[in-house]
ZANUPA-185749 format. One line per 10 residues: number of its first residue (from 1); for each residue x, y, z of C-alpha. Coordinates in nm, 3 decimals. Example, Ala and Ser with C-alpha at 12.3 -4.5 7.8 and 13.67 -1.06 7.14 Angstrom:
BEGIN
1 = 1.230 -0.450 0.780  1.367 -0.106 0.714 $
//
This chain:
BEGIN
1 = 4.514 5.690 7.118  4.529 5.365 6.915  4.400 5.048 7.074  4.699 4.825 7.152  4.736 4.448 7.145  4.784 4.465 7.522  4.441 4.628 7.547  4.279 4.350 7.339  4.457 4.084 7.542  4.323 4.240 7.862 $
11 = 3.971 4.233 7.717  4.024 3.868 7.628  4.133 3.786 7.984  3.832 3.961 8.136  3.602 3.782 7.890  3.758 3.447 7.986  3.711 3.514 8.357  3.354 3.631 8.303  3.269 3.314 8.105  3.442 3.083 8.351 $
21 = 3.710 2.974 8.104  3.994 3.071 8.339  4.023 3.157 8.706  4.100 3.517 8.803  4.417 3.393 8.976  4.545 3.265 8.640  4.521 3.598 8.456  4.894 3.677 8.477  4.992 3.331 8.356  4.744 3.343 8.069 $
31 = 4.847 3.700 7.978  5.205 3.579 7.933  5.090 3.292 7.712  4.905 3.539 7.490  5.211 3.769 7.480  5.414 3.471 7.360  5.165 3.390 7.082  5.166 3.756 6.972  5.549 3.756 6.992  5.542 4.036 7.247 $
41 = 5.810 4.066 7.517  5.602 4.320 7.706  5.283 4.524 7.667  5.296 4.729 7.347  5.128 5.033 7.500  4.862 5.140 7.741  4.553 4.949 7.834  4.258 5.185 7.786  4.050 5.101 8.089  3.784 5.358 8.001 $
51 = 3.700 5.167 7.680  3.729 4.817 7.825  3.401 4.690 7.681  3.363 4.313 7.705  3.200 4.165 7.389  2.944 3.885 7.383  3.184 3.653 7.199  3.559 3.624 7.152  3.531 3.693 6.780  3.595 4.071 6.771 $
61 = 3.899 4.032 6.999  4.040 3.746 6.792  3.984 3.945 6.473  4.166 4.250 6.614  4.465 4.042 6.730  4.472 3.859 6.396  4.475 4.197 6.217  4.782 4.293 6.419  4.950 3.958 6.356  4.890 3.992 5.982 $
71 = 5.023 4.350 5.976  5.338 4.235 6.159  5.387 3.947 5.917  5.332 3.682 6.185  5.064 3.518 5.968  4.944 3.540 5.608  4.645 3.767 5.565  4.408 3.489 5.452  4.098 3.338 5.609  4.269 3.005 5.675 $
81 = 4.576 3.161 5.836  4.356 3.381 6.051  4.148 3.082 6.160  4.461 2.887 6.255  4.593 3.184 6.453  4.257 3.255 6.622  4.235 2.897 6.746  4.586 2.929 6.890  4.484 3.243 7.080  4.155 3.093 7.198 $
91 = 4.335 2.778 7.310  4.525 2.986 7.564  4.201 3.063 7.752  4.028 2.727 7.704  4.017 2.500 8.011  4.247 2.198 7.994  4.101 1.864 7.882  4.136 1.737 8.239  3.950 2.036 8.384  3.673 2.000 8.121 $
101 = 3.627 1.631 8.203  3.633 1.699 8.578  3.376 1.976 8.562  3.154 1.785 8.319  3.145 1.476 8.541  3.074 1.689 8.847  2.772 1.842 8.673  2.663 1.510 8.517  2.635 1.361 8.866  2.395 1.643 8.946 $
111 = 2.206 1.664 8.614  2.275 1.530 8.265  2.116 1.841 8.114  2.334 2.075 8.322  2.647 1.888 8.213  2.579 1.912 7.840  2.455 2.271 7.870  2.777 2.373 8.045  2.997 2.193 7.791  2.806 2.345 7.501 $
121 = 2.832 2.699 7.642  3.202 2.648 7.715  3.265 2.547 7.352  3.077 2.857 7.237  3.268 3.089 7.472  3.604 2.940 7.365  3.518 3.010 6.998  3.535 2.642 6.907  3.170 2.675 6.804  3.177 2.967 6.560 $
131 = 2.888 3.164 6.710  2.930 3.484 6.508  2.958 3.300 6.176  2.664 3.076 6.256  2.452 3.381 6.334  2.506 3.497 5.975  2.329 3.189 5.840  1.984 3.249 5.690  1.719 3.024 5.846  1.348 2.989 5.780 $
141 = 1.060 2.741 5.807  0.851 2.677 5.498  0.652 2.392 5.348  0.696 2.172 5.654  1.075 2.196 5.634  1.345 2.389 5.813  1.589 2.550 5.570  1.927 2.706 5.642  2.155 2.880 5.395  2.493 2.810 5.545 $
151 = 2.753 3.089 5.561  2.937 2.958 5.866  3.193 2.750 5.678  3.435 2.992 5.509  3.524 2.949 5.145  3.882 2.858 5.071  4.120 3.133 4.962  4.303 3.031 4.639  4.631 3.119 4.809  4.556 2.874 5.089 $
161 = 4.467 2.603 4.837  4.791 2.663 4.648  4.989 2.649 4.972  4.819 2.325 5.079  4.915 2.161 4.749  5.282 2.230 4.828  5.256 2.069 5.170  5.321 1.701 5.220  5.027 1.532 5.396  5.113 1.470 5.758 $
171 = 4.862 1.187 5.798  4.810 1.309 6.155  4.542 1.329 6.269  4.406 1.086 6.012  4.084 1.287 5.987  3.898 1.570 6.161  3.710 1.324 6.382  4.007 1.146 6.538  4.070 1.171 6.912  4.414 1.321 6.842 $
181 = 4.253 1.649 6.727  4.218 1.842 7.059  4.517 2.073 7.098  4.640 2.020 6.740  4.791 2.334 6.584  4.646 2.272 6.239  4.811 2.306 5.899  4.713 2.420 5.549  4.398 2.227 5.463  4.346 2.103 5.819 $
191 = 4.191 2.321 6.093  4.356 2.415 6.422  4.205 2.256 6.731  4.378 2.418 7.033  4.037 2.521 7.171  3.874 2.183 7.101  3.767 1.952 7.383  3.596 1.612 7.403  3.405 1.414 7.665  3.465 1.037 7.697 $
201 = 3.165 0.808 7.665  3.133 0.429 7.661  2.901 0.278 7.398  2.885 -0.085 7.292  3.152 -0.162 7.551  3.398 0.059 7.360  3.567 0.389 7.434  3.417 0.672 7.226  3.410 1.050 7.270  3.151 1.325 7.235 $
211 = 3.222 1.671 7.095  3.020 1.954 6.945  3.024 2.054 6.580  3.210 2.385 6.529  2.955 2.480 6.261  2.652 2.341 6.438  2.332 2.320 6.233  2.095 2.297 6.531  2.095 2.327 6.910  2.371 2.131 7.086 $
221 = 2.469 1.959 6.760  2.705 1.692 6.888  2.924 1.432 6.722  2.987 1.099 6.894  3.297 0.932 6.752  3.490 0.610 6.788  3.837 0.628 6.940  3.940 0.400 6.652  3.976 0.544 6.302  3.768 0.291 6.111 $
231 = 3.499 0.313 5.840  3.136 0.372 5.932  2.918 0.063 5.932  2.546 0.029 5.996  2.482 -0.302 6.173  2.332 -0.447 6.489  2.628 -0.324 6.695  2.578 0.031 6.564  2.211 0.018 6.667  2.317 -0.089 7.015 $
241 = 2.559 0.204 7.041  2.282 0.449 6.953  2.071 0.317 7.238  2.366 0.313 7.479  2.435 0.681 7.420  2.072 0.793 7.449  2.042 0.587 7.769  2.318 0.806 7.914  2.187 1.130 7.758  1.808 1.082 7.734 $
251 = 1.749 1.448 7.645  1.949 1.396 7.322  1.864 1.208 7.004  2.138 1.017 6.822  2.144 0.904 6.461  2.381 0.796 6.190  2.444 0.880 5.830  2.414 0.583 5.599  2.734 0.387 5.543  2.750 0.405 5.161 $
261 = 2.873 0.680 4.928  2.610 0.916 4.776  2.355 0.843 5.050  2.609 0.873 5.331  2.758 1.182 5.491  3.077 1.368 5.413  3.303 1.152 5.636  3.256 0.779 5.584  3.611 0.689 5.689  3.554 0.743 6.062 $
271 = 3.284 0.565 6.260  3.063 0.832 6.416  2.710 0.947 6.495  2.539 1.285 6.521  2.295 1.395 6.787  2.179 1.682 7.001  1.892 1.847 7.183  1.661 1.925 6.892  1.332 1.828 6.728  1.324 1.807 6.348 $
281 = 1.036 1.832 6.100  1.040 1.453 6.053  0.990 1.407 6.428  0.665 1.601 6.398  0.541 1.397 6.101  0.250 1.165 6.174  0.172 0.812 6.063  0.072 0.755 5.703  0.020 0.380 5.737  -0.019 0.211 6.077 $
291 = 0.138 -0.134 6.087  0.087 -0.447 6.293  0.435 -0.557 6.403  0.323 -0.899 6.524  0.448 -0.806 6.872  0.223 -0.626 7.120  0.527 -0.451 7.265  0.627 -0.285 6.935  0.417 -0.011 6.774  0.504 0.048 6.410 $
301 = 0.411 0.273 6.120  0.519 0.416 5.786  0.579 0.784 5.850  0.402 1.049 5.643  0.731 1.175 5.501  0.884 1.201 5.150  1.166 0.963 5.241  1.090 0.599 5.320  1.080 0.591 5.701  0.967 0.310 5.930 $
311 = 0.895 0.425 6.287  0.918 0.176 6.573  0.820 0.247 6.936  0.866 0.028 7.241  0.973 0.026 7.604  1.213 -0.258 7.518  1.536 -0.146 7.353  1.635 -0.509 7.295  1.321 -0.577 7.090  1.377 -0.264 6.881 $
321 = 1.740 -0.356 6.814  1.642 -0.709 6.710  1.365 -0.584 6.480  1.586 -0.310 6.332  1.858 -0.566 6.259  1.601 -0.790 6.092  1.482 -0.498 5.874  1.839 -0.400 5.784  1.942 -0.757 5.695  1.636 -0.799 5.473 $
331 = 1.679 -0.458 5.310  2.046 -0.526 5.227  1.926 -0.811 5.002  1.594 -0.670 4.877  1.515 -0.571 4.518  1.193 -0.438 4.368  1.216 -0.384 3.993  0.876 -0.213 3.978  1.008 0.064 4.208  1.356 0.069 4.048 $
341 = 1.519 -0.076 4.360  1.810 -0.317 4.309  2.018 -0.437 4.603  2.318 -0.537 4.388  2.477 -0.452 4.055  2.854 -0.424 4.062  2.830 -0.336 4.432  2.587 -0.330 4.725  2.331 -0.048 4.715  2.092 -0.081 5.010 $
351 = 2.145 0.055 5.360  1.963 0.245 5.635  1.982 0.581 5.813  1.883 0.511 6.179  1.773 0.762 6.448  1.701 0.691 6.816  1.517 0.901 7.078  1.370 0.840 7.421  1.049 1.002 7.543  0.845 0.935 7.853 $
361 = 1.022 0.610 7.930  0.966 0.470 7.579  1.204 0.442 7.286  1.143 0.570 6.934  1.352 0.441 6.645  1.324 0.576 6.291  1.474 0.369 6.010  1.503 0.543 5.673  1.566 0.316 5.374  1.844 0.428 5.139 $
371 = 1.972 0.309 4.799  2.276 0.459 4.622  2.241 0.314 4.271  2.324 0.539 3.976  2.220 0.533 3.610  2.306 0.707 3.284  2.010 0.939 3.341  2.105 1.003 3.704  2.485 0.965 3.733  2.492 1.122 4.081 $
381 = 2.225 0.887 4.213  1.878 0.763 4.124  1.760 0.831 4.481  1.943 1.162 4.504  1.841 1.518 4.405  1.787 1.504 4.030  1.970 1.737 3.793  1.690 1.995 3.768  1.735 2.061 4.141  2.112 2.100 4.141 $
391 = 2.091 2.478 4.113  1.948 2.464 4.468  2.087 2.140 4.613  2.340 1.900 4.465  2.520 1.759 4.769  2.451 1.431 4.950  2.134 1.399 5.154  2.267 1.298 5.493  2.114 1.239 5.834  2.027 1.601 5.910 $
401 = 1.849 1.660 5.578  1.675 1.323 5.599  1.507 1.463 5.911  1.395 1.779 5.729  1.662 2.037 5.808  1.788 2.134 5.462  2.142 2.272 5.449  2.188 2.485 5.138  2.509 2.645 5.008  2.596 3.001 5.113 $
411 = 2.609 3.116 4.750  2.227 3.114 4.749  2.197 3.432 4.956  2.347 3.651 4.683  2.181 3.451 4.410  1.834 3.485 4.562  1.889 3.860 4.611  1.962 3.881 4.239  1.660 3.662 4.155  1.429 3.890 4.355 $
421 = 1.507 4.177 4.117  1.322 3.996 3.838  1.014 3.954 4.056  1.009 4.323 4.152  1.073 4.446 3.798  1.415 4.593 3.875  1.544 4.358 3.606  1.366 4.209 3.303  1.357 3.841 3.214  1.351 3.946 2.849 $
431 = 1.703 4.087 2.887  1.831 3.746 2.996  2.081 3.659 3.270  2.447 3.749 3.251  2.607 3.405 3.259  2.868 3.534 3.504  2.617 3.703 3.735  2.513 3.549 4.069  2.215 3.324 4.011  2.260 3.261 3.640 $
441 = 2.198 2.893 3.711  1.846 2.984 3.830  1.734 3.151 3.506  1.488 2.881 3.403  1.338 2.864 3.752  1.312 3.242 3.788  1.142 3.260 3.448  0.880 3.014 3.576  0.828 3.223 3.891  0.792 3.549 3.695 $
451 = 0.541 3.383 3.463  0.346 3.263 3.767  0.368 3.571 3.993  0.451 3.858 3.758  0.718 4.124 3.796  0.536 4.388 4.000  0.589 4.237 4.344  0.713 4.428 4.645  1.050 4.325 4.788  0.876 4.143 5.074 $
461 = 0.647 3.960 4.831  0.941 3.862 4.611  1.130 3.723 4.911  0.823 3.526 5.019  0.782 3.382 4.667  1.147 3.277 4.664  1.130 3.118 5.012  0.826 2.916 4.907  0.999 2.828 4.581  1.313 2.708 4.760 $
471 = 1.101 2.505 5.002  0.921 2.344 4.709  1.254 2.246 4.557  1.369 2.103 4.892  1.051 1.894 4.918  1.135 1.761 4.574  1.490 1.686 4.693  1.354 1.461 4.968  1.103 1.303 4.731  1.383 1.223 4.484 $
481 = 1.586 1.068 4.767  1.291 0.858 4.883  1.319 0.495 4.778  0.947 0.413 4.784  0.762 0.720 4.658  0.448 0.854 4.822  0.234 0.714 4.544  0.001 0.417 4.531  0.270 0.208 4.362  0.540 0.328 4.603 $
491 = 0.341 0.265 4.919  0.230 -0.073 4.792  0.596 -0.161 4.735  0.693 -0.032 5.080  0.429 -0.246 5.253  0.529 -0.547 5.042  0.887 -0.516 5.166  0.777 -0.479 5.528  0.563 -0.791 5.500  0.887 -0.986 5.446 $
501 = 0.998 -0.886 5.797  0.679 -0.957 5.986  0.470 -0.641 5.944  0.115 -0.617 5.816  -0.088 -0.316 5.712  -0.372 -0.256 5.957 $
//
């Protein structure tokens, strides 16, 4: 007997009760909402109780119901249409915004950690956080970095792109970070958000909200966003907001992308931060140069890290904010021709990526210097991955990668599988690369690896060589993005700048 939509809906209801998304008393009401979405007046057949297996996530149920919807012509059979429809289904079993806020506050009063853990697990259960897709990502640690090859964001279907071009922009919500997103049905080119929820938070005396990233890159990857759709800006007020949030959620870090193109993140039009319950490779990096801050209450150092990071520690948040503002103000105006740093040409170029944590009653603030100048030789950015690295990483180096978690494009999985064949001898370098084959852009690099390691490696050895090779490229990415290089000249220049804001090398 074929599995019916009514059977899948029943599984979905039992899953929702099991995960605490809905109350058992609300099953009939929720069942009718799901019938409406599936355009069913009544059950379409029997519910097979003997095969009522409850999955670990909603994904298989949503996929089965989307299959039915596509076969009935309720939706187009494309990834985007399926995602829009899945969010609509999941929204029917997601607690209301009021109930989410009520439950979160109840738990927060008991334990901050319990509150965020519950909210995080609720977002996972409601399929807002794409657990099954995230689990497909490749992840490994190598060369002091954490590297993920990201498959969780689906590629666009050409039919969806064509359809989006025909649609007039609604201008609502203005972007994917606006507070109007929860409950939104989505449209071509803009995701559905019926299963999306936010938690209000006050920072800097303003109303902001916290949510989780649907394609989280690390544990409890949260986004803290302004209720006002306004451009990102790194300034003293932004530093204060970072501290305000971590004061309320001391088990989380919070940081910001830089506020300029090239060195900033993907969304500069909406003021926001990123945080979560996670420790990054940069957090584990030690001091390369210990500094005297001129204030006994502030410990300072240059971090042993490819990017130019100043680490400040103190029990006084006010002193750290004042010193960070002083560093930022000086850096905005600072040029160093010997290290190719210019604060101005036709525009401003200097800014900072800030990160705040709290540990054992003391604050830690990392300030990473950024510069977005371009040149004829480096049109995408002088302090940006250089062209010989673009076959591995071409995109902006934002907050997460600054801290040593490298996010690489999903295409690399197939490309590295193809590259391994040349290291095992299944394919010969002498025969060249098919320009249309996966990994053709890696030909020069793979040739170097074969020359270094030969072509008689086992599959495991080939994969290890490639992981180390990718990690080496990623280290180079961070080195390219570093303003003051880890050389004698670079460190001398770094210290010289810091001397202008009251630091001395010990």
